N, CA, C and O atoms as a DFTB+ gen file, in Angstrom:
340 C
 N C O
     1  1     -42.885      15.935      31.235
     2  2     -43.423      14.837      31.993
     3  2     -42.327      13.850      32.384
     4  3     -42.279      13.373      33.518
     5  1     -41.430      13.547      31.408
     6  2     -40.359      12.594      31.688
     7  2     -39.342      13.155      32.667
     8  3     -38.754      12.418      33.458
     9  1     -39.136      14.478      32.606
    10  2     -38.201      15.100      33.556
    11  2     -38.726      14.950      34.976
    12  3     -37.969      14.647      35.898
    13  1     -40.022      15.162      35.147
    14  2     -40.637      15.040      36.462
    15  2     -40.521      13.607      36.982
    16  3     -40.180      13.395      38.146
    17  1     -40.800      12.632      36.131
    18  2     -40.678      11.235      36.530
    19  2     -39.229      10.870      36.841
    20  3     -38.961      10.098      37.762
    21  1     -38.294      11.430      36.066
    22  2     -36.874      11.180      36.325
    23  2     -36.474      11.737      37.685
    24  3     -35.741      11.083      38.427
    25  1     -36.948      12.942      38.023
    26  2     -36.626      13.547      39.325
    27  2     -37.191      12.685      40.453
    28  3     -36.507      12.440      41.447
    29  1     -38.413      12.230      40.308
    30  2     -39.011      11.372      41.342
    31  2     -38.232      10.067      41.462
    32  3     -37.937       9.622      42.571
    33  1     -37.895       9.449      40.327
    34  2     -37.135       8.204      40.330
    35  2     -35.769       8.409      40.978
    36  3     -35.338       7.586      41.785
    37  1     -35.085       9.499      40.631
    38  2     -33.776       9.805      41.212
    39  2     -33.897      10.011      42.719
    40  3     -33.049       9.545      43.480
    41  1     -34.937      10.698      43.149
    42  2     -35.161      10.941      44.578
    43  2     -35.378       9.621      45.322
    44  3     -34.847       9.427      46.415
    45  1     -36.160       8.716      44.728
    46  2     -36.414       7.417      45.354
    47  2     -35.126       6.606      45.455
    48  3     -34.866       5.983      46.485
    49  1     -34.321       6.610      44.396
    50  2     -33.040       5.895      44.413
    51  2     -32.121       6.488      45.481
    52  3     -31.475       5.749      46.222
    53  1     -32.062       7.806      45.561
    54  2     -31.217       8.480      46.553
    55  2     -31.644       8.126      47.978
    56  3     -30.800       7.832      48.825
    57  1     -32.928       8.152      48.238
    58  2     -33.425       7.834      49.578
    59  2     -33.160       6.365      49.925
    60  3     -32.847       6.043      51.071
    61  1     -33.287       5.475      48.934
    62  2     -33.003       4.066      49.166
    63  2     -31.534       3.856      49.510
    64  3     -31.211       3.089      50.417
    65  1     -30.650       4.527      48.795
    66  2     -29.218       4.421      49.098
    67  2     -28.905       4.947      50.489
    68  3     -28.143       4.327      51.230
    69  1     -29.486       6.087      50.850
    70  2     -29.241       6.657      52.176
    71  2     -29.746       5.730      53.270
    72  3     -29.076       5.544      54.286
    73  1     -30.916       5.150      53.070
    74  2     -31.471       4.223      54.046
    75  2     -30.594       2.980      54.173
    76  3     -30.351       2.498      55.280
    77  1     -30.124       2.465      53.045
    78  2     -29.257       1.288      53.060
    79  2     -27.941       1.555      53.762
    80  3     -27.479       0.730      54.550
    81  1     -27.330       2.704      53.483
    82  2     -26.061       3.045      54.142
    83  2     -26.255       3.247      55.639
    84  3     -25.398       2.865      56.436
    85  1     -27.355       3.834      56.014
    86  2     -27.644       4.017      57.437
    87  2     -27.806       2.667      58.126
    88  3     -27.303       2.463      59.231
    89  1     -28.501       1.757      57.477
    90  2     -28.681       0.419      58.024
    91  2     -27.343      -0.296      58.171
    92  3     -27.084      -0.935      59.191
    93  1     -26.489      -0.188      57.146
    94  2     -25.175      -0.834      57.216
    95  2     -24.311      -0.242      58.324
    96  3     -23.602      -0.972      59.017
    97  1     -24.366       1.066      58.491
    98  2     -23.585       1.706      59.554
    99  2     -24.064       1.252      60.925
   100  3     -23.257       0.989      61.816
   101  1     -25.382       1.161      61.091
   102  2     -25.936       0.693      62.365
   103  2     -25.549      -0.759      62.620
   104  3     -25.192      -1.123      63.741
   105  1     -25.618      -1.580      61.592
   106  2     -25.238      -2.978      61.720
   107  2     -23.759      -3.115      62.093
   108  3     -23.402      -3.941      62.932
   109  1     -22.908      -2.309      61.471
   110  2     -21.474      -2.317      61.797
   111  2     -21.246      -1.920      63.252
   112  3     -20.428      -2.526      63.943
   113  1     -21.966      -0.909      63.713
   114  2     -21.808      -0.451      65.093
   115  2     -22.270      -1.520      66.076
   116  3     -21.657      -1.696      67.129
   117  1     -23.337      -2.234      65.748
   118  2     -23.841      -3.278      66.631
   119  2     -22.858      -4.443      66.692
   120  3     -22.587      -4.972      67.770
   121  1     -22.328      -4.839      65.548
   122  2     -21.439      -6.003      65.507
   123  2     -20.040      -5.706      66.027
   124  3     -19.466      -6.520      66.751
   125  1     -19.480      -4.547      65.668
   126  2     -18.079      -4.257      65.987
   127  2     -17.881      -3.143      67.015
   128  3     -16.753      -2.915      67.452
   129  1     -18.937      -2.450      67.407
   130  2     -18.804      -1.352      68.357
   131  2     -18.379      -0.073      67.658
   132  3     -18.120      -0.058      66.455
   133  1     -18.313       0.996      68.434
   134  2     -17.915       2.288      67.883
   135  2     -16.409       2.372      67.766
   136  3     -15.678       1.769      68.552
   137  1     -15.949       3.126      66.775
   138  2     -14.516       3.358      66.648
   139  2     -14.095       4.435      67.646
   140  3     -14.941       5.116      68.226
   141  1     -12.806       4.582      67.839
   142  2     -12.296       5.579      68.787
   143  2     -12.655       6.992      68.350
   144  3     -12.972       7.837      69.188
   145  1     -12.609       7.255      67.055
   146  2     -12.945       8.602      66.579
   147  2     -14.421       8.917      66.822
   148  3     -14.762      10.056      67.142
   149  1     -15.304       7.921      66.674
   150  2     -16.721       8.129      66.960
   151  2     -16.944       8.393      68.446
   152  3     -17.743       9.251      68.820
   153  1     -16.228       7.645      69.293
   154  2     -16.355       7.854      70.736
   155  2     -15.877       9.250      71.117
   156  3     -16.505       9.932      71.927
   157  1     -14.758       9.666      70.525
   158  2     -14.215      10.989      70.828
   159  2     -15.176      12.083      70.374
   160  3     -15.405      13.050      71.100
   161  1     -15.736      11.934      69.177
   162  2     -16.684      12.925      68.659
   163  2     -17.924      12.993      69.543
   164  3     -18.442      14.078      69.806
   165  1     -18.403      11.834      70.004
   166  2     -19.578      11.811      70.879
   167  2     -19.279      12.509      72.211
   168  3     -20.115      13.255      72.720
   169  1     -18.082      12.268      72.780
   170  2     -17.705      12.936      74.034
   171  2     -17.616      14.442      73.853
   172  3     -18.075      15.198      74.709
   173  1     -17.030      14.885      72.746
   174  2     -16.916      16.316      72.487
   175  2     -18.288      16.959      72.324
   176  3     -18.525      18.065      72.809
   177  1     -19.185      16.262      71.643
   178  2     -20.539      16.787      71.449
   179  2     -21.255      16.922      72.787
   180  3     -21.898      17.936      73.057
   181  1     -21.140      15.896      73.619
   182  2     -21.788      15.949      74.935
   183  2     -21.189      17.049      75.802
   184  3     -21.918      17.725      76.528
   185  1     -19.876      17.240      75.738
   186  2     -19.234      18.298      76.525
   187  2     -19.709      19.670      76.062
   188  3     -19.952      20.554      76.883
   189  1     -19.839      19.846      74.768
   190  2     -20.321      21.124      74.235
   191  2     -21.765      21.369      74.650
   192  3     -22.130      22.495      74.989
   193  1     -22.590      20.322      74.627
   194  2     -23.982      20.441      75.056
   195  2     -24.050      20.836      76.537
   196  3     -24.829      21.708      76.922
   197  1     -23.230      20.186      77.349
   198  2     -23.219      20.470      78.783
   199  2     -22.782      21.915      79.042
   200  3     -23.378      22.611      79.863
   201  1     -21.748      22.356      78.344
   202  2     -21.271      23.731      78.514
   203  2     -22.338      24.739      78.105
   204  3     -22.506      25.772      78.753
   205  1     -23.047      24.438      77.044
   206  2     -24.113      25.326      76.584
   207  2     -25.239      25.403      77.604
   208  3     -25.767      26.483      77.867
   209  1     -25.611      24.261      78.182
   210  2     -26.667      24.248      79.199
   211  2     -26.239      25.020      80.435
   212  3     -27.039      25.754      81.016
   213  1     -24.977      24.862      80.845
   214  2     -24.467      25.589      82.000
   215  2     -24.488      27.091      81.756
   216  3     -24.854      27.869      82.637
   217  1     -24.092      27.492      80.555
   218  2     -24.066      28.913      80.206
   219  2     -25.475      29.501      80.254
   220  3     -25.673      30.597      80.778
   221  1     -26.447      28.778      79.711
   222  2     -27.828      29.253      79.734
   223  2     -28.366      29.307      81.159
   224  3     -29.087      30.241      81.511
   225  1     -28.030      28.337      81.967
   226  2     -28.486      28.327      83.358
   227  2     -27.896      29.514      84.118
   228  3     -28.590      30.148      84.912
   229  1     -26.617      29.817      83.877
   230  2     -25.989      30.956      84.535
   231  2     -26.635      32.264      84.112
   232  3     -26.821      33.160      84.936
   233  1     -26.980      32.382      82.833
   234  2     -27.651      33.601      82.349
   235  2     -29.008      33.761      83.014
   236  3     -29.358      34.856      83.453
   237  1     -29.775      32.677      83.092
   238  2     -31.094      32.753      83.700
   239  2     -30.987      33.080      85.184
   240  3     -31.789      33.851      85.711
   241  1     -30.013      32.506      85.850
   242  2     -29.824      32.768      87.273
   243  2     -29.441      34.226      87.500
   244  3     -29.935      34.860      88.432
   245  1     -28.574      34.754      86.662
   246  2     -28.165      36.146      86.800
   247  2     -29.325      37.092      86.507
   248  3     -29.476      38.116      87.172
   249  1     -30.134      36.754      85.523
   250  2     -31.270      37.602      85.177
   251  2     -32.330      37.581      86.275
   252  3     -32.950      38.609      86.545
   253  1     -32.547      36.443      86.906
   254  2     -33.568      36.349      87.944
   255  2     -33.094      36.963      89.267
   256  3     -33.917      37.348      90.097
   257  1     -31.793      37.057      89.466
   258  2     -31.297      37.589      90.730
   259  2     -31.219      39.123      90.734
   260  3     -31.006      39.722      91.789
   261  1     -31.385      39.752      89.596
   262  2     -31.354      41.217      89.540
   263  2     -32.630      41.761      90.155
   264  3     -33.729      41.275      89.889
   265  1     -32.458      42.783      90.986
   266  2     -33.607      43.396      91.629
   267  2     -33.750      44.826      91.123
   268  3     -32.824      45.399      90.549
   269  1     -34.920      45.377      91.348
   270  2     -35.170      46.752      90.925
   271  2     -34.255      47.698      91.677
   272  3     -34.074      47.574      92.889
   273  1     -33.681      48.641      90.954
   274  2     -32.766      49.588      91.581
   275  2     -33.455      50.914      91.877
   276  3     -32.801      51.857      92.322
   277  1     -34.763      51.007      91.640
   278  2     -35.477      52.257      91.895
   279  2     -36.811      51.934      92.549
   280  3     -37.282      50.798      92.496
   281  1     -37.411      52.939      93.162
   282  2     -38.664      52.704      93.883
   283  2     -39.833      52.561      92.913
   284  3     -39.711      52.846      91.722
   285  1     -40.968      52.111      93.451
   286  2     -42.131      51.855      92.611
   287  2     -42.687      53.117      91.973
   288  3     -43.136      53.085      90.827
   289  1     -42.663      54.232      92.703
   290  2     -43.264      55.454      92.171
   291  2     -42.313      56.234      91.259
   292  3     -42.735      57.186      90.602
   293  1     -41.086      55.858      91.212
   294  2     -40.130      56.556      90.360
   295  2     -40.409      56.224      88.895
   296  3     -40.534      55.061      88.512
   297  1     -40.501      57.275      88.096
   298  2     -40.740      57.087      86.677
   299  2     -42.202      57.110      86.297
   300  3     -42.530      56.940      85.123
   301  1     -43.101      57.317      87.261
   302  2     -44.516      57.397      86.945
   303  2     -44.861      58.790      86.467
   304  3     -44.153      59.753      86.761
   305  1     -45.948      58.893      85.731
   306  2     -46.395      60.174      85.217
   307  2     -46.944      61.022      86.362
   308  3     -47.682      60.537      87.220
   309  1     -46.565      62.293      86.353
   310  2     -47.030      63.224      87.388
   311  2     -47.669      64.408      86.688
   312  3     -47.097      64.973      85.756
   313  1     -48.855      64.780      87.140
   314  2     -49.513      65.974      86.591
   315  2     -48.711      67.205      86.999
   316  3     -48.183      67.276      88.109
   317  1     -48.629      68.151      86.107
   318  2     -47.927      69.383      86.445
   319  2     -48.702      70.548      85.859
   320  3     -49.524      70.396      84.956
   321  1     -48.417      71.681      86.391
   322  2     -49.060      72.915      85.939
   323  2     -47.974      73.888      85.565
   324  3     -47.061      74.147      86.350
   325  1     -48.067      74.429      84.367
   326  2     -47.041      75.356      83.900
   327  2     -47.254      76.719      84.536
   328  3     -48.373      77.231      84.525
   329  1     -46.221      77.310      85.082
   330  2     -46.298      78.614      85.725
   331  2     -45.770      79.656      84.753
   332  3     -44.641      79.557      84.270
   333  1     -46.609      80.669      84.467
   334  2     -46.199      81.747      83.554
   335  2     -45.815      82.965      84.388
   336  3     -46.540      83.347      85.306
   337  1     -44.711      83.552      84.078
   338  2     -44.250      84.714      84.854
   339  2     -44.490      85.987      84.119
   340  3     -44.163      87.062      84.623
């Protein structure tokens, strides 16, 4: 029983610390602005996102532009009769 309560208490303390640190980081960013490393990381992330979107768009465009290379009746089942000699 005490182990369970300790785990819950530890979890609550951990979440409180994480929330507090997040608040402090946000407050620092509001008061002092972003650092150069944060700006650089944000630019790199956005560039990677843009490249990924472009790649997906190119794949979709290539897939939609492909046309059938055979006629409609090609590959359909045809009845046949076996000829015995």
